[in-house]
A tleap script that builds the chain and sets N, CA, C and O, in Angstrom:
source leaprc.protein.ff14SB
mol = sequence {
  NMET ASP ASN ILE GLU ALA SER ALA LEU LEU
  GLU GLU VAL LEU THR VAL PHE GLU ALA VAL
  ASN LYS VAL LEU THR THR ALA GLN VAL ALA
  LEU SER PRO GLU ASN GLN PHE ARG ASP ARG
  GLU THR ALA ALA THR LEU ASP CYS PHE THR
  TYR TYR PRO SER ARG GLN CGLU
}
set mol.1.N position { 4.091 -25.146 19.255 }
set mol.1.CA position { 2.830 -24.804 18.613 }
set mol.1.C position { 2.257 -26.081 18.004 }
set mol.1.O position { 2.920 -26.761 17.221 }
set mol.2.N position { 1.037 -26.390 18.370 }
set mol.2.CA position { 0.428 -27.597 17.807 }
set mol.2.C position { -0.317 -27.259 16.513 }
set mol.2.O position { -0.386 -26.101 16.102 }
set mol.3.N position { -0.861 -28.280 15.895 }
set mol.3.CA position { -1.526 -28.089 14.595 }
set mol.3.C position { -2.730 -27.167 14.678 }
set mol.3.O position { -2.997 -26.420 13.737 }
set mol.4.N position { -3.464 -27.205 15.787 }
set mol.4.CA position { -4.645 -26.350 15.935 }
set mol.4.C position { -4.226 -24.882 16.017 }
set mol.4.O position { -4.830 -24.021 15.377 }
set mol.5.N position { -3.194 -24.604 16.804 }
set mol.5.CA position { -2.699 -23.230 16.904 }
set mol.5.C position { -2.149 -22.750 15.562 }
set mol.5.O position { -2.389 -21.612 15.160 }
set mol.6.N position { -1.420 -23.607 14.882 }
set mol.6.CA position { -0.857 -23.241 13.580 }
set mol.6.C position { -1.972 -22.974 12.580 }
set mol.6.O position { -1.884 -22.040 11.783 }
set mol.7.N position { -3.000 -23.777 12.619 }
set mol.7.CA position { -4.126 -23.600 11.706 }
set mol.7.C position { -4.852 -22.281 11.990 }
set mol.7.O position { -5.228 -21.564 11.063 }
set mol.8.N position { -5.044 -21.968 13.265 }
set mol.8.CA position { -5.705 -20.710 13.640 }
set mol.8.C position { -4.860 -19.517 13.210 }
set mol.8.O position { -5.384 -18.523 12.708 }
set mol.9.N position { -3.557 -19.624 13.410 }
set mol.9.CA position { -2.657 -18.551 12.993 }
set mol.9.C position { -2.695 -18.364 11.482 }
set mol.9.O position { -2.718 -17.232 10.998 }
set mol.10.N position { -2.702 -19.445 10.748 }
set mol.10.CA position { -2.773 -19.383 9.291 }
set mol.10.C position { -4.074 -18.723 8.845 }
set mol.10.O position { -4.067 -17.923 7.910 }
set mol.11.N position { -5.172 -19.041 9.490 }
set mol.11.CA position { -6.463 -18.413 9.165 }
set mol.11.C position { -6.398 -16.898 9.377 }
set mol.11.O position { -6.893 -16.127 8.555 }
set mol.12.N position { -5.785 -16.482 10.485 }
set mol.12.CA position { -5.653 -15.053 10.763 }
set mol.12.C position { -4.782 -14.369 9.715 }
set mol.12.O position { -5.111 -13.280 9.244 }
set mol.13.N position { -3.684 -14.999 9.354 }
set mol.13.CA position { -2.787 -14.435 8.347 }
set mol.13.C position { -3.508 -14.305 7.013 }
set mol.13.O position { -3.375 -13.288 6.332 }
set mol.14.N position { -4.260 -15.313 6.640 }
set mol.14.CA position { -4.999 -15.254 5.374 }
set mol.14.C position { -6.045 -14.143 5.396 }
set mol.14.O position { -6.258 -13.465 4.391 }
set mol.15.N position { -6.694 -13.958 6.539 }
set mol.15.CA position { -7.679 -12.881 6.670 }
set mol.15.C position { -7.013 -11.523 6.495 }
set mol.15.O position { -7.546 -10.643 5.819 }
set mol.16.N position { -5.847 -11.359 7.105 }
set mol.16.CA position { -5.107 -10.094 6.967 }
set mol.16.C position { -4.685 -9.881 5.519 }
set mol.16.O position { -4.833 -8.779 4.990 }
set mol.17.N position { -4.165 -10.915 4.872 }
set mol.17.CA position { -3.754 -10.787 3.471 }
set mol.17.C position { -4.931 -10.425 2.571 }
set mol.17.O position { -4.779 -9.622 1.650 }
set mol.18.N position { -6.090 -11.000 2.824 }
set mol.18.CA position { -7.267 -10.673 2.021 }
set mol.18.C position { -7.648 -9.203 2.197 }
set mol.18.O position { -7.995 -8.526 1.230 }
set mol.19.N position { -7.580 -8.715 3.434 }
set mol.19.CA position { -7.900 -7.308 3.700 }
set mol.19.C position { -6.894 -6.387 3.017 }
set mol.19.O position { -7.279 -5.384 2.416 }
set mol.20.N position { -5.619 -6.719 3.105 }
set mol.20.CA position { -4.574 -5.917 2.470 }
set mol.20.C position { -4.752 -5.935 0.953 }
set mol.20.O position { -4.583 -4.909 0.293 }
set mol.21.N position { -5.087 -7.079 0.412 }
set mol.21.CA position { -5.292 -7.185 -1.031 }
set mol.21.C position { -6.428 -6.265 -1.484 }
set mol.21.O position { -6.329 -5.640 -2.540 }
set mol.22.N position { -7.499 -6.177 -0.702 }
set mol.22.CA position { -8.606 -5.285 -1.051 }
set mol.22.C position { -8.152 -3.830 -1.051 }
set mol.22.O position { -8.505 -3.062 -1.946 }
set mol.23.N position { -7.362 -3.454 -0.036 }
set mol.23.CA position { -6.872 -2.075 0.045 }
set mol.23.C position { -5.951 -1.775 -1.133 }
set mol.23.O position { -6.058 -0.717 -1.753 }
set mol.24.N position { -5.050 -2.698 -1.443 }
set mol.24.CA position { -4.127 -2.482 -2.566 }
set mol.24.C position { -4.867 -2.403 -3.895 }
set mol.24.O position { -4.509 -1.598 -4.755 }
set mol.25.N position { -5.880 -3.217 -4.070 }
set mol.25.CA position { -6.667 -3.182 -5.305 }
set mol.25.C position { -7.354 -1.828 -5.447 }
set mol.25.O position { -7.378 -1.244 -6.530 }
set mol.26.N position { -7.911 -1.336 -4.346 }
set mol.26.CA position { -8.557 -0.019 -4.364 }
set mol.26.C position { -7.538 1.070 -4.708 }
set mol.26.O position { -7.828 1.973 -5.493 }
set mol.27.N position { -6.350 0.979 -4.119 }
set mol.27.CA position { -5.305 1.973 -4.395 }
set mol.27.C position { -4.855 1.914 -5.843 }
set mol.27.O position { -4.616 2.953 -6.457 }
set mol.28.N position { -4.736 0.716 -6.397 }
set mol.28.CA position { -4.308 0.577 -7.793 }
set mol.28.C position { -5.312 1.212 -8.737 }
set mol.28.O position { -4.932 1.837 -9.726 }
set mol.29.N position { -6.592 1.053 -8.433 }
set mol.29.CA position { -7.618 1.662 -9.273 }
set mol.29.C position { -7.540 3.180 -9.158 }
set mol.29.O position { -7.623 3.891 -10.159 }
set mol.30.N position { -7.379 3.672 -7.922 }
set mol.30.CA position { -7.314 5.122 -7.710 }
set mol.30.C position { -6.062 5.726 -8.337 }
set mol.30.O position { -6.069 6.888 -8.742 }
set mol.31.N position { -4.997 4.948 -8.420 }
set mol.31.CA position { -3.735 5.445 -8.967 }
set mol.31.C position { -3.473 4.916 -10.376 }
set mol.31.O position { -2.324 4.775 -10.796 }
set mol.32.N position { -4.538 4.633 -11.085 }
set mol.32.CA position { -4.376 4.157 -12.452 }
set mol.32.C position { -3.688 5.229 -13.287 }
set mol.32.O position { -3.708 6.400 -12.907 }
set mol.33.N position { -3.088 4.867 -14.401 }
set mol.33.CA position { -2.291 5.829 -15.195 }
set mol.33.C position { -3.015 7.124 -15.542 }
set mol.33.O position { -2.386 8.181 -15.582 }
set mol.34.N position { -4.311 7.068 -15.791 }
set mol.34.CA position { -5.006 8.301 -16.154 }
set mol.34.C position { -5.175 9.246 -14.966 }
set mol.34.O position { -5.501 10.417 -15.158 }
set mol.35.N position { -4.959 8.757 -13.742 }
set mol.35.CA position { -5.067 9.605 -12.556 }
set mol.35.C position { -3.710 10.062 -12.027 }
set mol.35.O position { -3.655 10.790 -11.036 }
set mol.36.N position { -2.637 9.658 -12.654 }
set mol.36.CA position { -1.311 10.003 -12.163 }
set mol.36.C position { -0.848 11.338 -12.752 }
set mol.36.O position { -1.300 11.775 -13.810 }
set mol.37.N position { 0.068 11.959 -12.019 }
set mol.37.CA position { 0.626 13.216 -12.512 }
set mol.37.C position { 1.562 12.936 -13.675 }
set mol.37.O position { 2.414 12.050 -13.600 }
set mol.38.N position { 1.401 13.682 -14.730 }
set mol.38.CA position { 2.248 13.493 -15.903 }
set mol.38.C position { 3.381 14.514 -15.947 }
set mol.38.O position { 4.350 14.345 -16.688 }
set mol.39.N position { 3.257 15.548 -15.169 }
set mol.39.CA position { 4.277 16.581 -15.108 }
set mol.39.C position { 5.421 16.089 -14.228 }
set mol.39.O position { 5.217 15.806 -13.047 }
set mol.40.N position { 6.611 15.987 -14.788 }
set mol.40.CA position { 7.757 15.437 -14.047 }
set mol.40.C position { 8.127 16.281 -12.840 }
set mol.40.O position { 8.492 15.742 -11.795 }
set mol.41.N position { 8.038 17.583 -12.970 }
set mol.41.CA position { 8.398 18.448 -11.852 }
set mol.41.C position { 7.432 18.248 -10.685 }
set mol.41.O position { 7.858 18.159 -9.533 }
set mol.42.N position { 6.142 18.177 -10.978 }
set mol.42.CA position { 5.145 17.946 -9.932 }
set mol.42.C position { 5.362 16.586 -9.294 }
set mol.42.O position { 5.315 16.461 -8.070 }
set mol.43.N position { 5.597 15.571 -10.105 }
set mol.43.CA position { 5.829 14.227 -9.584 }
set mol.43.C position { 7.067 14.191 -8.694 }
set mol.43.O position { 7.058 13.550 -7.643 }
set mol.44.N position { 8.132 14.875 -9.110 }
set mol.44.CA position { 9.359 14.902 -8.313 }
set mol.44.C position { 9.126 15.614 -6.983 }
set mol.44.O position { 9.632 15.178 -5.949 }
set mol.45.N position { 8.373 16.694 -7.003 }
set mol.45.CA position { 8.074 17.421 -5.773 }
set mol.45.C position { 7.266 16.554 -4.821 }
set mol.45.O position { 7.556 16.497 -3.626 }
set mol.46.N position { 6.254 15.880 -5.350 }
set mol.46.CA position { 5.441 15.000 -4.513 }
set mol.46.C position { 6.262 13.852 -3.960 }
set mol.46.O position { 6.062 13.449 -2.814 }
set mol.47.N position { 7.180 13.319 -4.748 }
set mol.47.CA position { 8.064 12.256 -4.259 }
set mol.47.C position { 8.912 12.749 -3.095 }
set mol.47.O position { 9.113 12.025 -2.120 }
set mol.48.N position { 9.411 13.978 -3.191 }
set mol.48.CA position { 10.216 14.533 -2.088 }
set mol.48.C position { 9.392 14.619 -0.814 }
set mol.48.O position { 9.875 14.270 0.263 }
set mol.49.N position { 8.163 15.078 -0.926 }
set mol.49.CA position { 7.305 15.158 0.254 }
set mol.49.C position { 6.979 13.779 0.804 }
set mol.49.O position { 6.832 13.604 2.014 }
set mol.50.N position { 6.869 12.811 -0.077 }
set mol.50.CA position { 6.524 11.458 0.347 }
set mol.50.C position { 7.703 10.749 0.986 }
set mol.50.O position { 7.570 10.157 2.057 }
set mol.51.N position { 8.850 10.804 0.340 }
set mol.51.CA position { 9.986 9.994 0.784 }
set mol.51.C position { 10.958 10.735 1.684 }
set mol.51.O position { 11.765 10.103 2.366 }
set mol.52.N position { 10.899 12.056 1.701 }
set mol.52.CA position { 11.819 12.844 2.530 }
set mol.52.C position { 11.017 13.885 3.311 }
set mol.52.O position { 11.170 15.084 3.075 }
set mol.53.N position { 10.158 13.439 4.244 }
set mol.53.CA position { 9.276 14.393 4.935 }
set mol.53.C position { 10.018 15.470 5.723 }
set mol.53.O position { 9.459 16.542 5.954 }
set mol.54.N position { 11.252 15.219 6.140 }
set mol.54.CA position { 11.979 16.226 6.908 }
set mol.54.C position { 12.341 17.445 6.055 }
set mol.54.O position { 12.621 18.513 6.601 }
set mol.55.N position { 12.341 17.306 4.751 }
set mol.55.CA position { 12.688 18.422 3.852 }
set mol.55.C position { 11.533 19.407 3.714 }
set mol.55.O position { 11.714 20.488 3.154 }
set mol.56.N position { 10.353 19.055 4.211 }
set mol.56.CA position { 9.188 19.932 4.101 }
set mol.56.C position { 9.292 21.120 5.041 }
set mol.56.O position { 8.638 22.140 4.827 }
set mol.57.N position { 10.093 20.999 6.060 }
set mol.57.CA position { 10.169 22.039 7.091 }
set mol.57.C position { 10.919 23.259 6.618 }
set mol.57.O position { 11.069 24.221 7.371 }
savepdb mol mol.pdb
quit
């Protein structure tokens, strides 16, 4: 890989990181503490659906 290819690849990676950063920033705002579930039972149930999808069946 020469310097031109490496530079182009770096530009693409930076573009992807910028896009991901925008999505994460939007998610952080949407999931700010005032929008989160405060009920532990509800939070635990949602975690099960999120992290153990096979248990939903």
